[in-house]
N, C-alpha and C positions, 0 to 999 in steps of 0.2 A: 562338365567334361573333365576327366582326369588327365593331368599332365603326364607326359611320357616319363618313364623312369630314366635316371641318369646312371650310367655305368661308372663306378668308382675304381674298380680293380677287382682283385681276388681277396676274399676274406683272409686267406692264409698269409697275406702280405702284412697283416696287423698281428703282432705277437699277442698271445693270450695275456689278458690282464693289462693291456695298453690301449692307447687311443691314437688316432691319426686325424689330422686336419685336412679338409678338402674345400675348394671353392667351386660351387656349383650354381650356375645361373645367377652369379653375383652375390650369393649367400655363402657365408663361412659356416661349415658344418664340421663337427667333431664326431667321429665314429669310434666306438669302443667295442673291443672283443672281450666279452666277459669270460670268466673262468668256467662257467657252466656251458659254454659253447654258443650262447646267444650273442647277438650284436645289437647295439643301440646307437641311435644318432640324435644329437641335440645341437643347438646353436653353439658355435665354437668359442664364443666370448662370454665370460662371466658377466652377469647383469650388475654386479657391484662396481668393478673397475676395469672391465674389459680383459681380464686375465685369460691366458690361452688354455682353455679347458682340456684340450687334447694332451697337454703336458701334465695334467693333474693326475693324481693317483686315484684308482678306483678301489672301492671296498664293497664287494658284493654288487649291488645295483646302484651305488652312490659314487659320484665323482666329486673329488675335493679340489677346489681351485688352488693352483700353486702359489698365487699371490697372497691371499688373505684367508685361506682355509674355509671359505664358504662351501657348503655342501648342497648338491642337487641330486634328486632321484633321476636316474637315467630313463626309466620307463615313462615318467610323467613330466619331467622337467621342473617339478616343484622343488623349491628350496626348503631345506630342513633348518636353515639358519636365518630365516626372515627376509630373504632377498626376493625380488620379483622372479617369476619362473622363467625357465629357458624354453625356447621353442623346441618341440620334438619333431622328428621326421620318421616316416615309415621306411623300413628297409626290406629288401627282398634278396634272398640268396638263391641263385639257381642251382640245379643239380651239379653243375661243374664248379661251383664255388665262387662264381662271379657275384659281386656285391653291387646292388642297385639301390639308389635312394629316390624317393618320391617327394617332390617339393609341393 
């Protein structure tokens, strides 16, 4: 059985090239609006030292942790710097621009 999607807000509330943190069902999630128009969601805390990934910079489909510059692929959660991976979350954007996450 698939869990119900959780409404986060509207995608246009996240500036292009930035991320926002949300707490959903007790989980901290970072959502990033990519420059190509896509959005990605991963766990909000870096697996190295718990850095706030939503505050990190994104470069293409990579987020860079603001604390120690560890990098993670937003599509897969995999680290490019040898850290454990992040959890990824499925997103859905409805025709009206509402952003939903699936836990």
